[in-house]
C-alpha positions as CSV (number, residue, x, y, z in Angstrom):
1,M,0.8,-14.0,-6.6
2,D,-2.2,-16.0,-5.6
3,C,-5.3,-15.2,-3.6
4,F,-7.1,-16.7,-0.6
5,C,-10.5,-15.8,0.9
6,L,-12.1,-17.0,4.1
7,G,-15.3,-16.0,5.9
8,V,-17.0,-16.8,9.2
9,E,-20.7,-17.0,9.9
10,E,-22.7,-16.5,13.1
11,G,-26.4,-17.3,13.2
12,G,-26.4,-17.9,9.5
13,K,-25.0,-14.4,8.7
14,L,-21.6,-13.5,7.4
15,K,-19.7,-11.7,10.2
16,G,-16.1,-11.6,9.0
17,V,-14.0,-11.9,5.8
18,T,-10.3,-11.9,5.2
19,V,-8.7,-11.8,1.8
20,A,-5.0,-12.6,1.5
21,M,-2.5,-12.1,-1.3
22,I,0.0,-15.0,-1.3
23,Q,3.2,-13.5,-2.6
24,H,6.6,-15.0,-3.5
25,E,9.7,-14.2,-5.6
26,G,11.6,-16.1,-8.2
27,G,12.0,-19.8,-8.9
28,P,11.2,-22.8,-6.8
29,L,13.9,-22.3,-4.2
30,R,13.4,-18.6,-3.7
31,R,9.6,-19.2,-3.7
32,F,10.0,-21.8,-0.9
33,F,11.7,-19.2,1.4
34,T,9.6,-16.1,0.5
35,R,6.0,-17.2,0.4
36,R,3.9,-15.0,2.7
37,A,0.2,-14.2,3.0
38,I,-0.4,-10.4,3.1
39,I,-3.9,-9.1,4.2
40,N,-3.9,-5.5,3.1
41,G,-6.4,-3.5,5.1
42,G,-7.0,-6.1,7.8
43,P,-10.1,-8.3,8.1
44,L,-13.5,-6.9,7.2
45,L,-15.7,-7.3,10.3
46,A,-19.3,-6.7,11.2
47,N,-19.8,-4.4,14.2
48,D,-21.4,-7.2,16.2
49,I,-18.9,-10.0,15.5
50,T,-18.1,-11.9,18.7
51,S,-14.5,-12.6,19.9
52,E,-15.3,-16.3,19.4
53,A,-16.1,-15.8,15.7
54,L,-13.1,-13.6,15.1
55,T,-10.8,-16.2,16.8
56,L,-12.3,-18.9,14.6
57,L,-11.6,-16.8,11.5
58,L,-8.0,-16.1,12.5
59,T,-7.1,-19.6,13.5
60,G,-8.9,-20.9,10.3
61,C,-6.6,-18.6,8.2
62,A,-3.6,-20.1,9.9
63,E,-4.7,-23.7,9.5
64,L,-5.6,-23.3,5.8
65,L,-2.5,-21.2,4.9
66,R,0.0,-23.3,6.7
67,R,0.9,-25.2,3.5
68,R,0.9,-22.0,1.3
69,A,2.8,-19.4,3.3
70,I,5.6,-19.0,5.8
71,Y,3.8,-16.3,7.7
72,I,0.6,-14.3,7.7
73,E,0.6,-10.5,8.1
74,F,-2.4,-8.2,8.5
75,R,-1.5,-4.7,7.4
76,N,-4.3,-2.7,9.1
77,F,-6.0,0.4,7.6
78,H,-8.3,0.6,10.7
79,D,-8.0,0.5,14.4
80,Y,-8.4,-3.0,15.7
81,T,-7.5,-2.3,19.3
82,N,-10.8,-3.7,20.5
83,H,-10.0,-7.0,18.8
84,R,-6.4,-7.2,19.9
85,H,-7.1,-10.0,22.4
86,S,-8.5,-12.2,19.7
87,F,-5.4,-11.7,17.5
88,I,-3.1,-12.5,20.4
89,Q,-5.1,-15.5,21.5
90,S,-4.9,-16.7,17.9
91,G,-1.1,-16.6,17.9
92,F,-0.5,-13.3,16.2
93,Q,2.0,-10.7,17.4
94,Y,1.3,-7.0,17.2
95,I,3.8,-4.9,15.3
96,P,3.6,-1.1,15.6
97,H,3.4,0.7,12.2
98,Y,2.4,4.3,11.3
99,D,0.1,5.7,8.6
100,F,-1.1,9.2,7.6
101,R,-4.7,9.8,7.0
102,L,-6.2,13.1,5.9
103,S,-9.9,14.0,6.6
104,I,-11.5,15.6,3.5
105,D,-13.7,18.4,4.8
106,G,-14.0,22.0,3.8
107,N,-11.0,23.6,2.0
108,V,-8.5,20.8,2.4
109,T,-5.5,23.0,1.4
110,D,-6.1,24.9,4.7
111,R,-4.5,21.8,6.4
112,Y,-1.4,21.8,4.2
113,H,1.8,23.1,5.7
114,K,3.2,26.4,4.3
115,R,6.1,24.6,2.7
116,C,3.7,22.2,0.9
117,L,1.8,25.1,-0.6
118,T,5.1,26.7,-1.7
119,R,6.2,23.5,-3.4
120,I,2.9,23.2,-5.2
121,R,3.1,26.7,-6.6
122,A,6.7,26.0,-7.6
123,S,5.7,22.9,-9.4
124,R,3.0,24.7,-11.5
125,R,5.6,27.3,-12.6
126,T,7.7,24.5,-14.2
127,G,4.8,23.6,-16.5
128,L,4.1,20.3,-14.8
129,R,0.7,18.9,-15.7
130,I,-1.4,16.1,-14.1
131,V,-3.1,13.8,-16.6
132,D,-6.4,12.1,-15.5
133,H,-7.3,8.9,-17.3
134,P,-3.8,8.4,-18.9
135,S,-3.1,6.1,-21.8
136,T,-1.6,2.6,-21.5
137,K,1.6,4.0,-22.9
138,Q,1.7,6.7,-20.2
139,V,1.0,4.2,-17.5
140,Y,3.8,2.0,-18.8
141,S,6.2,5.0,-18.5
142,F,5.1,5.4,-14.9
143,Y,5.7,1.7,-14.3
144,R,9.3,2.1,-15.5
145,L,9.7,4.8,-12.9
146,L,8.3,2.5,-10.3
147,L,10.8,-0.2,-11.4
148,H,13.7,2.2,-10.9
149,L,12.4,3.3,-7.5
150,Y,12.0,-0.3,-6.2
151,A,15.4,-1.3,-7.6
152,T,17.3,1.6,-6.1
153,K,15.5,2.8,-2.9
154,T,12.7,0.4,-1.8
155,R,14.8,-2.6,-2.8
156,T,11.8,-5.0,-2.8
157,P,10.2,-6.9,-5.6
158,L,7.5,-5.2,-7.7
159,F,4.5,-6.7,-9.4
160,H,4.9,-7.5,-13.1
161,W,3.6,-5.1,-15.7
162,E,0.5,-7.3,-16.3
163,F,-0.7,-6.3,-12.8
164,F,-0.5,-2.6,-13.6
165,E,-2.0,-3.0,-17.0
166,S,-5.0,-4.9,-15.7
167,A,-5.5,-2.0,-13.1
168,L,-6.4,0.2,-16.1
169,H,-9.6,-1.8,-16.4
170,C,-10.5,-2.1,-12.7
171,P,-13.3,0.3,-11.6
172,L,-11.8,0.6,-8.1
173,L,-8.3,1.6,-9.4
174,H,-7.4,4.9,-11.0
175,Y,-4.1,6.4,-12.4
176,L,-2.9,10.0,-12.4
177,V,0.4,10.7,-14.2
178,A,2.5,13.9,-14.3
179,V,4.0,15.1,-17.6
180,D,6.4,18.0,-18.4
181,R,6.0,20.6,-21.2
182,D,7.2,18.0,-23.7
183,D,4.5,15.5,-22.6
184,T,7.1,13.2,-21.1
185,V,5.8,11.2,-18.2
186,V,7.8,12.2,-15.1
187,G,5.7,10.6,-12.4
188,G,2.5,8.9,-11.5
189,I,0.3,7.5,-8.7
190,L,-2.1,4.6,-8.5
191,L,-5.2,5.1,-6.3
192,C,-7.7,2.7,-4.9
193,N,-11.0,4.5,-4.6
194,L,-14.1,3.6,-2.6
195,D,-16.5,6.1,-4.0
196,G,-18.0,8.4,-1.5
197,R,-15.9,7.0,1.3
198,A,-12.1,6.9,0.9
199,S,-9.1,7.0,-1.5
200,Y,-5.9,5.0,-0.9
201,A,-2.6,6.0,-2.4
202,W,-1.2,2.6,-3.4
203,F,1.9,3.2,-5.6
204,E,3.7,6.5,-6.4
205,A,6.9,7.3,-8.1
206,S,8.6,10.2,-9.9
207,D,11.7,11.1,-11.9
208,T,14.3,11.7,-9.3
209,T,16.4,13.8,-11.7
210,R,13.6,16.4,-11.9
211,K,13.7,17.5,-8.2
212,K,12.9,21.2,-9.0
213,M,9.5,20.1,-10.4
214,K,8.3,18.9,-7.0
215,I,6.5,16.1,-8.8
216,S,5.4,14.0,-5.8
217,V,3.9,17.0,-4.0
218,A,1.9,17.8,-7.1
219,L,0.7,14.3,-7.6
220,Y,-0.5,13.9,-4.0
221,D,-2.2,17.3,-4.2
222,A,-4.0,16.3,-7.4
223,A,-5.0,12.9,-5.8
224,I,-6.4,14.5,-2.7
225,R,-8.4,17.0,-4.8
226,R,-9.8,14.2,-7.0
227,C,-10.7,12.3,-3.8
228,Q,-12.7,15.3,-2.6
229,E,-14.4,15.7,-6.0
230,Q,-15.5,12.1,-5.8
231,G,-17.2,12.8,-2.5
232,A,-14.8,10.8,-0.3
233,V,-14.3,11.8,3.3
234,L,-10.8,10.3,3.8
235,F,-7.5,10.2,2.0
236,D,-5.2,7.4,3.2
237,F,-1.4,7.8,2.4
238,M,-0.9,4.1,3.1
239,G,2.2,3.6,5.3
240,A,4.6,5.9,7.2
241,G,7.1,3.5,8.7
242,S,7.5,2.1,12.2
243,P,8.4,3.9,15.5
244,D,11.8,2.3,15.6
245,D,13.0,3.1,12.1
246,G,15.2,5.9,13.3
247,G,13.6,8.6,11.2
248,Y,11.6,8.1,8.0
249,G,11.8,10.6,5.1
250,V,8.5,9.4,3.6
251,R,6.8,10.1,6.9
252,D,8.1,13.6,6.9
253,F,7.0,14.1,3.3
254,K,3.4,12.9,4.0
255,A,3.2,15.0,7.2
256,Q,3.4,18.2,5.1
257,F,-0.2,17.6,3.9
258,G,-1.5,18.1,7.4
259,G,-3.0,14.6,7.9
260,D,-3.2,12.7,11.2
261,L,-0.4,10.3,12.2
262,V,-2.1,7.0,13.3
263,E,-0.8,3.7,14.5
264,N,-3.1,1.0,13.3
265,G,-0.2,-1.5,13.3
266,R,0.2,-4.9,11.9
267,Y,-0.5,-8.4,13.1
268,R,1.9,-11.2,12.2
269,R,1.8,-14.9,12.8
270,I,4.8,-17.0,11.8
271,L,3.7,-20.4,10.6
272,H,7.2,-21.9,10.0
273,P,9.8,-20.3,12.3
274,V,12.9,-22.0,10.8
275,R,12.0,-21.1,7.2
276,Y,11.0,-17.6,8.4
277,R,14.5,-17.0,9.8
278,L,16.1,-18.4,6.7
279,G,13.8,-16.5,4.5
280,A,14.6,-13.2,6.3
281,A,18.3,-13.8,5.6
282,A,17.4,-14.7,2.0
283,V,15.4,-11.4,1.6
284,K,18.5,-9.4,2.6
285,I,20.4,-11.1,-0.3
286,I,17.4,-10.6,-2.6
287,K,17.4,-6.9,-1.8
288,N,21.1,-6.6,-2.7
289,N,20.3,-8.2,-6.1
290,I,16.8,-6.7,-6.6
291,G,17.7,-5.4,-10.1
292,S,17.8,-8.9,-11.4
293,I,14.3,-9.6,-9.9
294,N,12.4,-6.6,-11.1
295,H,11.7,-7.2,-14.8
296,T,8.8,-6.8,-17.1
297,K,7.2,-8.6,-20.1
298,K,6.5,-6.4,-23.1
């Protein structure tokens, strides 16, 4: 993973910033066909940015990333409908994508569905505990659960352990882990917190052999409560599939917390069409062999 940052000024003042993670998998050949620039959250824009300045920012990204990525994808956390024309004019295609967002006001559990509250109570009866500020060893156990999830269900590459270890020392990132009566880690969640504003659920995984413990429900409930304690006004579940996915279990799971289903979508610009098509075919092969890709350095 590499990083890229670009800004645009108007009248001597910064009006827009975009930060991309340039990701790839494996060795030189696999890297050649999987390099992509992902902008999580979308661009950061001033309220008074002009369409000309935004277009300059977007086309500048494409020009400067052409040698480093096959395509660029903005994964929006906000509504950029008012700027859609600038994206389209800059060669980007809009792709519908859902998200769940929960407003933190009053007694947040009043918005939970009845089945969600039932599962939380059932989880507590099993002796499940949520640990705030877990140890490095506990976070590593959570990471192993994430590896299993990505190898068997998500079937996409996962960042190396060093990324998750460094997150322990980042003031914006925070771990919660779930442990059973024997203090064995059975789940965890990594949050990105903007104090007083919002909390984003970035990574979450649980022990799938402990279904009766309702681990994921307990983790999200604890994360939402912590978000409220920190004075945030929004909890973002970060992703709930696309309209044409034919039904999405994760979307149904997140819906039980009573949040709002929003479609902020994504914008994608393909910089190298031939390599993109070949890369898409390669990714299917990679997903079938993802167990050999997900590994860690101790």
